[in-house]
Backbone as XML, in Angstrom:
<?xml version="1.0"?>
<chain id="A" units="angstrom">
  <residue number="1" name="MET">
    <atom name="N" x="77.609" y="94.481" z="37.976"/>
    <atom name="CA" x="77.646" y="94.862" z="38.564"/>
    <atom name="C" x="77.360" y="95.691" z="38.701"/>
  </residue>
  <residue number="2" name="ALA">
    <atom name="N" x="76.317" y="96.465" z="39.501"/>
    <atom name="CA" x="76.173" y="98.094" z="39.998"/>
    <atom name="C" x="75.944" y="97.260" z="41.386"/>
  </residue>
  <residue number="3" name="ASN">
    <atom name="N" x="75.581" y="97.128" z="41.611"/>
    <atom name="CA" x="74.937" y="96.789" z="43.046"/>
    <atom name="C" x="73.555" y="95.885" z="43.290"/>
  </residue>
  <residue number="4" name="LEU">
    <atom name="N" x="73.446" y="95.296" z="44.437"/>
    <atom name="CA" x="73.000" y="93.695" z="44.822"/>
    <atom name="C" x="72.071" y="93.728" z="45.681"/>
  </residue>
  <residue number="5" name="GLY">
    <atom name="N" x="70.963" y="94.006" z="45.614"/>
    <atom name="CA" x="69.596" y="94.353" z="46.682"/>
    <atom name="C" x="69.141" y="94.159" z="46.557"/>
  </residue>
  <residue number="6" name="GLU">
    <atom name="N" x="67.999" y="94.785" z="48.043"/>
    <atom name="CA" x="67.256" y="93.056" z="48.917"/>
    <atom name="C" x="66.323" y="92.294" z="47.965"/>
  </residue>
  <residue number="7" name="SER">
    <atom name="N" x="66.081" y="93.509" z="46.745"/>
    <atom name="CA" x="65.348" y="92.789" z="45.845"/>
    <atom name="C" x="65.740" y="92.993" z="44.159"/>
  </residue>
  <residue number="8" name="ILE">
    <atom name="N" x="66.745" y="93.444" z="43.779"/>
    <atom name="CA" x="67.188" y="93.844" z="42.552"/>
    <atom name="C" x="69.063" y="92.950" z="42.222"/>
  </residue>
  <residue number="9" name="VAL">
    <atom name="N" x="69.321" y="93.000" z="41.057"/>
    <atom name="CA" x="70.299" y="93.124" z="40.639"/>
    <atom name="C" x="70.614" y="94.012" z="39.838"/>
  </residue>
  <residue number="10" name="ASP">
    <atom name="N" x="70.953" y="95.225" z="40.766"/>
    <atom name="CA" x="70.669" y="96.917" z="39.282"/>
    <atom name="C" x="72.581" y="96.477" z="38.174"/>
  </residue>
  <residue number="11" name="PHE">
    <atom name="N" x="72.310" y="96.754" z="37.745"/>
    <atom name="CA" x="73.306" y="97.023" z="36.844"/>
    <atom name="C" x="73.556" y="98.307" z="35.953"/>
  </residue>
  <residue number="12" name="VAL">
    <atom name="N" x="74.403" y="98.982" z="35.532"/>
    <atom name="CA" x="74.940" y="99.720" z="34.750"/>
    <atom name="C" x="75.662" y="99.670" z="33.359"/>
  </residue>
  <residue number="13" name="VAL">
    <atom name="N" x="74.775" y="100.176" z="32.132"/>
    <atom name="CA" x="75.037" y="99.972" z="31.002"/>
    <atom name="C" x="75.742" y="101.247" z="30.217"/>
  </residue>
  <residue number="14" name="TRP">
    <atom name="N" x="77.282" y="101.397" z="30.077"/>
    <atom name="CA" x="77.432" y="102.743" z="29.647"/>
    <atom name="C" x="77.771" y="102.927" z="28.249"/>
  </residue>
  <residue number="15" name="PRO">
    <atom name="N" x="76.410" y="102.849" z="27.201"/>
    <atom name="CA" x="77.497" y="103.028" z="26.370"/>
    <atom name="C" x="77.978" y="104.008" z="25.311"/>
  </residue>
  <residue number="16" name="TRP">
    <atom name="N" x="78.829" y="103.292" z="24.111"/>
    <atom name="CA" x="79.339" y="104.271" z="23.079"/>
    <atom name="C" x="79.291" y="104.986" z="22.561"/>
  </residue>
  <residue number="17" name="VAL">
    <atom name="N" x="78.386" y="106.244" z="22.359"/>
    <atom name="CA" x="77.672" y="106.811" z="21.457"/>
    <atom name="C" x="78.220" y="108.355" z="21.560"/>
  </residue>
  <residue number="18" name="ILE">
    <atom name="N" x="77.572" y="108.396" z="20.946"/>
    <atom name="CA" x="78.242" y="110.325" z="20.060"/>
    <atom name="C" x="77.478" y="111.084" z="21.420"/>
  </residue>
  <residue number="19" name="ASN">
    <atom name="N" x="77.470" y="112.484" z="21.609"/>
    <atom name="CA" x="76.612" y="112.776" z="22.801"/>
    <atom name="C" x="75.563" y="112.958" z="22.550"/>
  </residue>
  <residue number="20" name="SER">
    <atom name="N" x="74.970" y="113.519" z="21.195"/>
    <atom name="CA" x="73.957" y="114.233" z="20.833"/>
    <atom name="C" x="72.685" y="113.148" z="20.728"/>
  </residue>
  <residue number="21" name="ASP">
    <atom name="N" x="73.246" y="111.521" z="20.974"/>
    <atom name="CA" x="72.330" y="110.745" z="20.449"/>
    <atom name="C" x="72.161" y="110.493" z="22.652"/>
  </residue>
  <residue number="22" name="TYR">
    <atom name="N" x="73.097" y="110.001" z="23.323"/>
    <atom name="CA" x="73.093" y="109.181" z="23.597"/>
    <atom name="C" x="71.634" y="109.631" z="24.409"/>
  </residue>
  <residue number="23" name="SER">
    <atom name="N" x="70.360" y="110.496" z="24.973"/>
    <atom name="CA" x="69.215" y="110.372" z="25.371"/>
    <atom name="C" x="68.195" y="108.757" z="24.660"/>
  </residue>
  <residue number="24" name="ASP">
    <atom name="N" x="68.771" y="109.459" z="23.672"/>
    <atom name="CA" x="67.712" y="108.319" z="22.734"/>
    <atom name="C" x="68.393" y="106.965" z="22.603"/>
  </residue>
  <residue number="25" name="VAL">
    <atom name="N" x="69.449" y="106.592" z="22.599"/>
    <atom name="CA" x="70.435" y="105.233" z="23.104"/>
    <atom name="C" x="69.889" y="105.103" z="24.175"/>
  </residue>
  <residue number="26" name="THR">
    <atom name="N" x="70.092" y="105.720" z="25.113"/>
    <atom name="CA" x="69.235" y="105.042" z="27.000"/>
    <atom name="C" x="68.310" y="104.879" z="26.757"/>
  </residue>
  <residue number="27" name="PHE">
    <atom name="N" x="67.667" y="105.214" z="25.907"/>
    <atom name="CA" x="65.848" y="105.760" z="26.430"/>
    <atom name="C" x="65.417" y="104.190" z="25.729"/>
  </residue>
  <residue number="28" name="ASN">
    <atom name="N" x="65.597" y="104.220" z="24.131"/>
    <atom name="CA" x="65.926" y="102.943" z="22.937"/>
    <atom name="C" x="66.410" y="101.469" z="24.011"/>
  </residue>
  <residue number="29" name="PHE">
    <atom name="N" x="67.132" y="101.465" z="24.424"/>
    <atom name="CA" x="67.478" y="100.222" z="25.016"/>
    <atom name="C" x="67.033" y="100.213" z="26.360"/>
  </residue>
  <residue number="30" name="THR">
    <atom name="N" x="66.375" y="100.877" z="26.985"/>
    <atom name="CA" x="66.012" y="100.530" z="28.296"/>
    <atom name="C" x="63.889" y="99.803" z="28.305"/>
  </residue>
  <residue number="31" name="LYS">
    <atom name="N" x="64.064" y="100.912" z="26.385"/>
    <atom name="CA" x="62.268" y="99.995" z="26.012"/>
    <atom name="C" x="63.167" y="98.316" z="25.517"/>
  </residue>
  <residue number="32" name="ALA">
    <atom name="N" x="64.273" y="97.888" z="24.431"/>
    <atom name="CA" x="64.318" y="97.133" z="24.194"/>
    <atom name="C" x="64.502" y="95.727" z="25.345"/>
  </residue>
  <residue number="33" name="VAL">
    <atom name="N" x="65.156" y="96.205" z="26.494"/>
    <atom name="CA" x="65.264" y="95.271" z="28.089"/>
    <atom name="C" x="64.375" y="95.146" z="28.046"/>
  </residue>
  <residue number="34" name="LYS">
    <atom name="N" x="63.094" y="96.501" z="28.795"/>
    <atom name="CA" x="61.773" y="96.022" z="29.670"/>
    <atom name="C" x="60.738" y="94.689" z="28.120"/>
  </residue>
  <residue number="35" name="GLU">
    <atom name="N" x="60.763" y="95.515" z="27.032"/>
    <atom name="CA" x="60.054" y="94.562" z="26.166"/>
    <atom name="C" x="60.265" y="93.019" z="26.283"/>
  </residue>
  <residue number="36" name="ALA">
    <atom name="N" x="61.951" y="93.004" z="26.581"/>
    <atom name="CA" x="62.538" y="91.479" z="26.018"/>
    <atom name="C" x="61.648" y="90.927" z="27.993"/>
  </residue>
  <residue number="37" name="PHE">
    <atom name="N" x="62.126" y="91.603" z="28.449"/>
    <atom name="CA" x="61.909" y="90.754" z="29.392"/>
    <atom name="C" x="59.837" y="90.631" z="29.919"/>
  </residue>
  <residue number="38" name="ASP">
    <atom name="N" x="59.269" y="91.680" z="29.228"/>
    <atom name="CA" x="58.105" y="91.659" z="29.110"/>
    <atom name="C" x="57.046" y="89.939" z="28.435"/>
  </residue>
  <residue number="39" name="ALA">
    <atom name="N" x="58.448" y="89.711" z="26.682"/>
    <atom name="CA" x="58.471" y="88.691" z="26.209"/>
    <atom name="C" x="58.458" y="87.440" z="27.222"/>
  </residue>
  <residue number="40" name="GLU">
    <atom name="N" x="59.604" y="87.825" z="28.017"/>
    <atom name="CA" x="59.909" y="86.558" z="28.624"/>
    <atom name="C" x="59.618" y="85.887" z="30.295"/>
  </residue>
  <residue number="41" name="GLU">
    <atom name="N" x="58.818" y="87.052" z="29.950"/>
    <atom name="CA" x="57.844" y="87.163" z="31.191"/>
    <atom name="C" x="58.613" y="87.065" z="32.482"/>
  </residue>
  <residue number="42" name="ILE">
    <atom name="N" x="59.283" y="88.035" z="32.332"/>
    <atom name="CA" x="60.359" y="88.502" z="33.474"/>
    <atom name="C" x="59.670" y="89.760" z="34.571"/>
  </residue>
  <residue number="43" name="GLY">
    <atom name="N" x="59.597" y="89.658" z="35.648"/>
    <atom name="CA" x="59.050" y="90.721" z="36.148"/>
    <atom name="C" x="59.986" y="91.445" z="37.025"/>
  </residue>
  <residue number="44" name="ILE">
    <atom name="N" x="59.953" y="92.888" z="36.999"/>
    <atom name="CA" x="60.372" y="93.820" z="38.032"/>
    <atom name="C" x="60.391" y="93.818" z="39.287"/>
  </residue>
  <residue number="45" name="PRO">
    <atom name="N" x="61.438" y="93.224" z="40.463"/>
    <atom name="CA" x="61.314" y="93.477" z="41.818"/>
    <atom name="C" x="60.666" y="94.841" z="41.992"/>
  </residue>
  <residue number="46" name="PHE">
    <atom name="N" x="59.929" y="94.904" z="43.562"/>
    <atom name="CA" x="60.744" y="96.159" z="43.615"/>
    <atom name="C" x="59.803" y="96.024" z="45.207"/>
  </residue>
  <residue number="47" name="PRO">
    <atom name="N" x="60.418" y="96.803" z="46.010"/>
    <atom name="CA" x="60.268" y="96.522" z="47.690"/>
    <atom name="C" x="59.280" y="96.617" z="47.908"/>
  </residue>
  <residue number="48" name="GLN">
    <atom name="N" x="58.584" y="95.602" z="48.664"/>
    <atom name="CA" x="57.277" y="95.657" z="49.311"/>
    <atom name="C" x="57.132" y="95.520" z="51.023"/>
  </residue>
  <residue number="49" name="ARG">
    <atom name="N" x="56.252" y="96.280" z="51.492"/>
    <atom name="CA" x="56.154" y="96.400" z="53.263"/>
    <atom name="C" x="54.527" y="96.544" z="53.661"/>
  </residue>
  <residue number="50" name="ASP">
    <atom name="N" x="54.694" y="95.477" z="54.519"/>
    <atom name="CA" x="53.377" y="94.930" z="55.478"/>
    <atom name="C" x="53.571" y="96.113" z="56.741"/>
  </residue>
  <residue number="51" name="ARG">
    <atom name="N" x="52.348" y="97.222" z="56.822"/>
    <atom name="CA" x="51.990" y="97.750" z="57.948"/>
    <atom name="C" x="51.026" y="97.323" z="58.028"/>
  </residue>
  <residue number="52" name="TYR">
    <atom name="N" x="50.944" y="96.735" z="59.265"/>
    <atom name="CA" x="49.480" y="97.049" z="60.439"/>
    <atom name="C" x="49.551" y="98.221" z="61.345"/>
  </residue>
  <residue number="53" name="VAL">
    <atom name="N" x="48.344" y="98.433" z="61.413"/>
    <atom name="CA" x="48.068" y="98.982" z="62.470"/>
    <atom name="C" x="46.888" y="98.102" z="63.677"/>
  </residue>
  <residue number="54" name="PHE">
    <atom name="N" x="47.597" y="98.457" z="65.131"/>
    <atom name="CA" x="46.384" y="98.039" z="66.531"/>
    <atom name="C" x="46.523" y="98.756" z="67.103"/>
  </residue>
  <residue number="55" name="ARG">
    <atom name="N" x="44.788" y="99.472" z="66.813"/>
    <atom name="CA" x="44.440" y="100.270" z="67.828"/>
    <atom name="C" x="44.344" y="99.695" z="69.775"/>
  </residue>
  <residue number="56" name="ALA">
    <atom name="N" x="44.322" y="100.357" z="70.067"/>
    <atom name="CA" x="44.207" y="99.916" z="71.617"/>
    <atom name="C" x="42.758" y="99.590" z="71.677"/>
  </residue>
  <residue number="57" name="ALA">
    <atom name="N" x="42.238" y="99.280" z="72.765"/>
    <atom name="CA" x="40.685" y="98.682" z="72.887"/>
    <atom name="C" x="40.193" y="100.469" z="73.514"/>
  </residue>
  <residue number="58" name="PRO">
    <atom name="N" x="39.237" y="100.376" z="73.863"/>
    <atom name="CA" x="38.751" y="101.969" z="74.716"/>
    <atom name="C" x="38.785" y="101.603" z="75.779"/>
  </residue>
  <residue number="59" name="VAL">
    <atom name="N" x="39.183" y="102.338" z="76.369"/>
    <atom name="CA" x="39.005" y="102.590" z="77.785"/>
    <atom name="C" x="38.292" y="102.949" z="78.550"/>
  </residue>
</chain>
């Protein structure tokens, strides 16, 4: 585990591949993980902030 954030658990995976294959492997691995999460209905969290704006009453 690389990081435990406010709404994430951040993992780092370093594949052992030929340099010329690195981009394809990284993309395909990320795609496969996302598809597996979707199949299991696992959502990817994102930070969310609610902002409230209050205006002073006119004088």
